[in-house]
N, C-alpha and C positions, 0 to 999 in steps of 0.2 A: 568221193571217199576212195582212198588207196585200196586196191585189191591185194590180197595176200598172194594172188596168182601173178601180179605184175612183176616183171623182171627186176630183181633187186639191184641196187646200185653197189658197185664195188667200193669198199670202205677200208681204211680212212682216205680222206681227200688231201690233207695237208702234205706239203713237201717237208722232209726232215732237215733240209739245209737252209731254212730261213724261219722267220717268226710270223710270216703272213698267215692270215686266216683265209682259206680257200673261198673264192667267190660262190662256190656251190652252196655254202651255208645260207647266204643271203637269199639265193633263189629258193631254197627249201623252206625258209621261214615265210616266204610269200605264198606257199601252198596252204590249202585249207586243212590238209591232213598230213600225218607223218609218213615218210617214205619207208620202204623196206630196204635193208642193206645186207650185203654179204661181206663178212670179215674174212681174213685169210684162213681162219680155222673155225670150226664149229658151225652151228645151225644159223639160220637167218634171224634177223632181229628188226624191230622197228627202231627208227632213229629219231629222238626228240631233239629239236633244234631251237624251239621257241622258249622264251624265258618261263612262261607259265607252265608249259608242258614239262620242262626239265624239273621245275620245283615240285610238280605233282609226282613225278616218278621217283624223285629222291626223297620226298617227304611223306608219301602215303604208305601206310603200313600194309596196304594190299599188294605192294611190290616188295619182293624178297631177294636178298643176296644169297641166303642159305639154300634156296631152292635150286640154285645153279648146280649144286652137287649132283642133282638127279638128271641133269641134261648135258648135252654136248655144247657147253656154253660158247657163244660167239666170242672170239678172242683174236689177238694180234699174233700170238705165238702158239707153237705146238704144245708146250708145257702148260699146266694149269695151276692156278693159285687156289687150291681147294681146302685150305685150312687157315686158321688164324682169325684175328678179330675182323679183318676185312671181308671174310666169308661168312660172317655171322649175322643173325637178326636178333633183335630184342626177344626175350630177356637175357639170353647168353651174352650178346654184344654189350648190353648195358652193364651186366655183372663185371665184365673185364674192363670196360671203359671207366667205371667208377673207381676201380683200383688205381688207375693211372692219372685221373683227371686232377687230383690235388697237386700234382707236380707241375701242372701247366696253368694254374690260375693266374689272373692278371697281377695279383699281389706278388706272387713268387717270381713271375717273369720280370716285373719291374725291379725287384730286388737284385736280379741278375744284370740289369742294364749297365750299371757302372763298370762291371767286369767286362762285359761284351764290348762296351765302347773303348775301353783301354786295349783290349785284344785287337779290335778292328783298327784302331789308330796305329798300334805298333806294327801290325802286319802291313799296312799301307806304307808306313814310313820305311820299313825294311825293304819293301819292294822298290821304293824310290832310291834308297841307298844302293841297291843292287844295279841300278842303271836302267836306262831305256834302250830297247823295249823290254817288257817283262810279260810273263804269262799270268794274267789276272786270276785264272782258275786255280793255278797251283799256289799263287801267292796269298790269295784271300778267300775266294769263293768257296773252295773246298775246305781248307783248314779251319776257318772260323766256325761254321756250324758243326763240323766234326768234333772239334775240341769241346764245344758247349754241350753237345748231346752225350759225348763220352763221359764228361764230368758228372752230368745229371744222372746218367744210367749207371755209371761205375765201370766203364769199359776202358782198358788201357789205350791211350791215344796212339802209342807206338805200334799198335796192331792195325792202324789205319790201312796199310797196303793190303792186308788180308781181307778185311771186311769191305773194302772198296771194290775188290774183285767180285765178292759175293753180291754186293749191292748192284753192280752193273749187270750181273747175271740175272738177278731177280727182276730187273727192269728191261731185259733184252726182249726182242721180238723174234725175228727169224734166225738169229745167229746161233741159237742153241736148239738141239733136239729135245724132245720130251724127256729122254733118259738123262741128257746132260743137265737139263734144268733141275730135275729131281735130285741128281747127284750133288749139284752145287748147293741146293737147299739143305740136304743132309749134312754136307760139310759145315755149313753155317750153324746148323743145329748142334753138331758135335762141339764146335767152338764155344757156343753159348752154354752148353751143358758143363763144359770144363770151367767156365767162369762162374756159373751157378754153384758148382761144387766148391770152388775157392771161396766164394762169398759165404757159403754155409759155414766154412771153417773159420773165415776171417770177416765177420760182418763189418759193414761200413755205413756211413751216413749218405746213402745214395738210393736211387729208385729201385735198383735191382734187389738190394737187401730188403727193402720194404715189400716188394712183390714176393720174395722168398718167404717172408714172415706170413704174408697172406696165404701162401700155399701150405706151409708147414704147420702153422699155428691155427689159422682160422679156416683152412680147407676151402678157400674161396675159388680156387682154380686148380686144374690138373697139372701134372708135371709138364706135359706137352704144351698145354696152354701157356704155362709160365715161359717155356723156352721160346715159343713162337711169338708171344707178346713182346718179350725182350728184343727179339730179332726185328719185329715190326717197328718198334720204337727207334731202334738203332738206324734202320734204313730210312724210314719216313722222316725221322728227326733231323736228318741232314740233307737228304737228296733234293727236296723241293727248294730249299734255300740255296744250296750249292749250285743248282741249275738256274734259278731265277736271278741271282746276283749278276752273272754275266749277261743274261738275257736283258735285264733292266738297263745295264750299261749300254748294250748295243742299241736298245730302243732310244734311250735318252741322248746318247752321243749322236745318233742319226738325226736328232732334232736339237741342234746346238743350243737353241734358245732355252730349251727345257733344262739342259745340263747347267747352263750358266744361271738360270733362274733359281735352281736349288742351291747353287753356290752363293748367290746374292741373298737368299732368304731361306735359311735352313728350316724355318718353321713350316715350310711347304712340304717337307720330306714325308711326314706321316700321311698326308693326303695323296702325295705322289705314289707312295707304296700301294695304297688302296686302289688308285686309278690304274696303276701298272698291273696289279693282280687282276683287274677287270679286263684290261685291253690286250695284255700279252698272253697268247695261248701257250700253256705249258706242254700239253700232251700232243702227240701226233694225231690222236683221234679220241673217240669217246672212252670212258672208263669202264669199270666192271659192269656187266649187264645186271639188270633187275628182272625178275620173273613175276608175272601177274599171278596172284594166288586165286583170283576170281576174275570174271569179266569186268574190265574197268574202261570207262570212256576217258580218253586223254584228248582234250580239245574235240576235234571232229573225228577222231579215230577210235574205233572199238578195239581195245587190246583184249584178246580172249585169254581165258585161264590157260597158263602154260606157255604163253608167248614171252619172248625176251625183248627187253627194251634197252638200247644203249643211248646214253645222253651225251650231248656236246655242251659242256659248260662254257667253252669258249664262244660258241654260237649264241648261247643264251645271254652272255654278257655283252653281246653286240646287238641285242634285239632293240630296234628303235621304238617298240611299244613299251619298253621299260626305261631306256636311257635316251635322252635327247642327244642328237648328233653322236651316236655311239662309237663312230670310227675316230672321233677326235679325242686326243689325250688332253685332259684338263685337270691339273692337280688341285684346283680349287672346287672341282665338282663334288657334289654329295654322292659318293659312290656306294653308300650303304645299300645293302641288298645284293651286291655283286656276289657271285658264287665261286670266286676264285679259290676259296677254301672248301668248296662243296656245300652241301645242304642236307638237313635231316639228320638221321641217326649217325651217319658216317661223316658228318662235318668234321674237318681236320681237327684232331685232338690238340695238336701243337700249334694251332693257328696264331695264338698270342705270342708264342716264342718265335715263330717264323717272322711275324710282323716286326717284332723288336729287332731281330737280327738283320732283316732287310733294311730297316730304318737306319740302324747304326752303320751298316756297310755303305749305304748311300751318303750318309753324313760325312763319313771319313773320306770317301773318294771324291765327292764334290768339293769338300772343304780343303783337302790337301792337294788335290790335282784338278784345279779348275780348267786347265788346258788339256786334259786327257783326250787322247784320240785312239781310234782303233787301227792297228796296223795289219792284222791278219786274223782270220777265224778258221778253225778246224772244227767242223760240226760232229756231234755224236752220230753214230750210225747204228741202225737196227735197234733202237731204244724206244720205249714207251714215251719217255719224256724227250722234249726237244731242247737243245741248247748247245753251246760251245763245249767241245772236249778240251780245246785250247783257245784262249783269247789273248792274242798278243796286243798290248797297248803301249803307247808312248805318251810323252808329255813335254 
């Protein structure tokens, strides 16, 4: 059993300028117990790398996100994310989640698909018309999910340059001090307050107006909860998709047979998206820590009350005890059970929307550009998520 006195491993392991999963994860999955890790900031934590251990930590109510507020939580940056729905436990988390969940049901998402397909096709064709090479991030990966979430929430698309900067700051690691991180968060809050005030005067058929009604009429959330919830939807609603579209392209083009296979048989696209969510690591390291509310045994490790645990979803998704030949990309594989969208109470609220957007982006790209090739990549730096800041492609 790992001792709490054992020298912790420096974490994270992954490099920010590629999509590889560090070999250290496979080594750690082979151990009987979880290792201790030291992140750049905050206290030490256990690191869950096995599929079953990660599911336990994310799904067991004895592990808390809200408890992090009482600790110097392990984290990748100096600033702390200590408010909003991602920092809550049930029942407060459930109360806010229920208010938003109706906007992201399978039925509502499927009703959006024709519009998203039209948008995706038009953006790819516009990129082609502009000539080769082109920046896929600027032409498709960023504007597609931004336009969709802005319309759903009720945010002006023309404000994209503003909230893109705030989104980058919210996901930065060492590039901002704690003071700069807090200042950027307050700027975004002020921006959202002004939009909320406008929607109160001029209600519309959008999610923000519905949330304002839940606040003003039904008193189901506080004003700050309303602001922070809108901000979380805005950032999370486009960031994962905007990052994973170019990541998926890089992965598939690197395996030319897979790219051509999706062009030959578009019916493989939904399965390919699930498999890509499993096999392509999005984060540089583990996500937000969970704290044990009592002594809990996770596998062969006793996590004592007050201990922090960081989980690696990317490692869990490569666990050979859960997936056969886990390093292999197979769009025909049954990838159900992958945790690319998380697990438990904090499972990604917009998973269905992200799935649909990723499917339509891949359908457009493989269908219109069967000979697409990667010319150059500029990677994001000092960010929680990994992916191209710029992806120059040709055809």
